[in-house]
C-alpha positions in Angstrom: -23.7 114.1 200.3 -21.7 115.2 197.0 -23.7 114.8 194.0 -22.1 114.9 190.5 -23.5 117.7 188.1 -25.7 114.8 186.1 -27.5 114.0 189.4 -28.7 117.4 190.0 -31.6 117.9 188.0 -32.5 121.5 188.2 -30.7 124.7 187.8 -31.4 127.9 189.9 -34.6 129.2 189.7 -36.2 126.1 188.8 -39.1 125.1 191.2 -38.6 121.5 192.6 -39.8 119.0 195.1 -37.1 116.6 196.3 -36.6 113.4 198.2 -33.5 112.3 200.0 -32.8 109.0 201.6 -31.5 109.8 205.0 -29.0 107.6 207.3 -31.7 106.4 209.3 -33.4 104.9 206.0 -36.0 107.2 206.6 -37.3 109.7 203.4 -37.0 113.5 203.5 -39.3 115.4 200.9 -38.2 119.0 200.3 -38.9 122.1 198.0 -36.8 124.6 196.5 -36.2 127.2 193.9 -32.0 126.5 194.2 -31.8 122.5 194.3 -28.2 122.7 194.0 -27.9 125.5 197.0 -30.7 123.2 199.3 -28.5 120.1 198.8 -25.6 121.4 199.9 -27.2 123.1 202.8 -28.7 119.7 203.6 -25.1 118.1 203.5 -23.5 120.9 205.7 -26.2 120.4 208.2 -27.6 124.0 207.5 -31.0 123.2 206.0 -33.1 122.1 208.8 -32.9 120.4 211.9 -34.0 116.9 210.7 -30.9 116.5 208.1 -28.9 118.0 210.9 -29.7 115.2 213.1 -30.1 112.6 210.3 -28.0 113.3 207.7 -29.0 112.5 203.9 -26.8 110.0 202.4 -28.8 109.8 198.8 -30.6 112.0 196.5 -33.7 109.8 195.0 -35.7 111.9 192.9 -37.1 115.7 191.8 -40.1 116.9 190.2 -40.1 120.1 188.4 -43.0 122.8 188.6 -43.5 125.9 186.8 -44.3 127.8 190.5 -43.0 127.6 193.8 -46.7 127.3 195.2 -47.4 124.1 193.1 -44.3 122.9 194.3 -45.1 123.4 198.0 -48.7 121.9 197.6 -47.0 118.8 195.9 -44.6 118.6 198.8 -47.6 118.6 201.1 -49.4 116.0 199.2 -46.6 113.6 199.6 -45.9 114.1 202.8 -49.2 113.0 203.6 -48.5 109.7 201.7 -47.5 106.4 203.4 -43.9 105.4 203.0 -44.8 102.4 200.9 -46.7 105.0 198.3 -43.6 107.2 198.4 -41.2 104.4 197.9 -43.4 103.0 195.0 -43.1 106.4 193.4 -39.4 106.6 193.8 -39.1 103.1 192.0 -41.8 104.5 189.2 -43.6 101.5 190.1 -47.1 102.9 188.4 -48.9 99.4 189.3 -48.6 99.5 192.8 -49.3 103.3 193.0 -52.1 102.8 191.4 -53.1 99.9 194.0 -52.3 102.2 196.7 -54.1 104.9 195.6 -57.5 105.8 197.7 -57.9 109.3 196.6 -57.3 111.5 193.8 -54.8 113.2 195.9 
């Protein structure tokens, strides 16, 4: 999964949560302070078992945070969401997100 420089929205040291689409169609959510390196690790199969077995095919979205702990909290929150709600976030479909929200989470 090669991304051009304009697709890589955060520089080293920036705390981010990111979404990847995997070959199977599944979504992968992660957090990092070095997005470019982390994406390279996913692409080469060295990031985690999930992306080693089911390779990433596209970078979908990132969100920037002031601290890594904030990014990790957001990552945990997003992982609890339904797939439908995650897809609505990726599409920036605020109407659907609002409809699907059952909590302030």
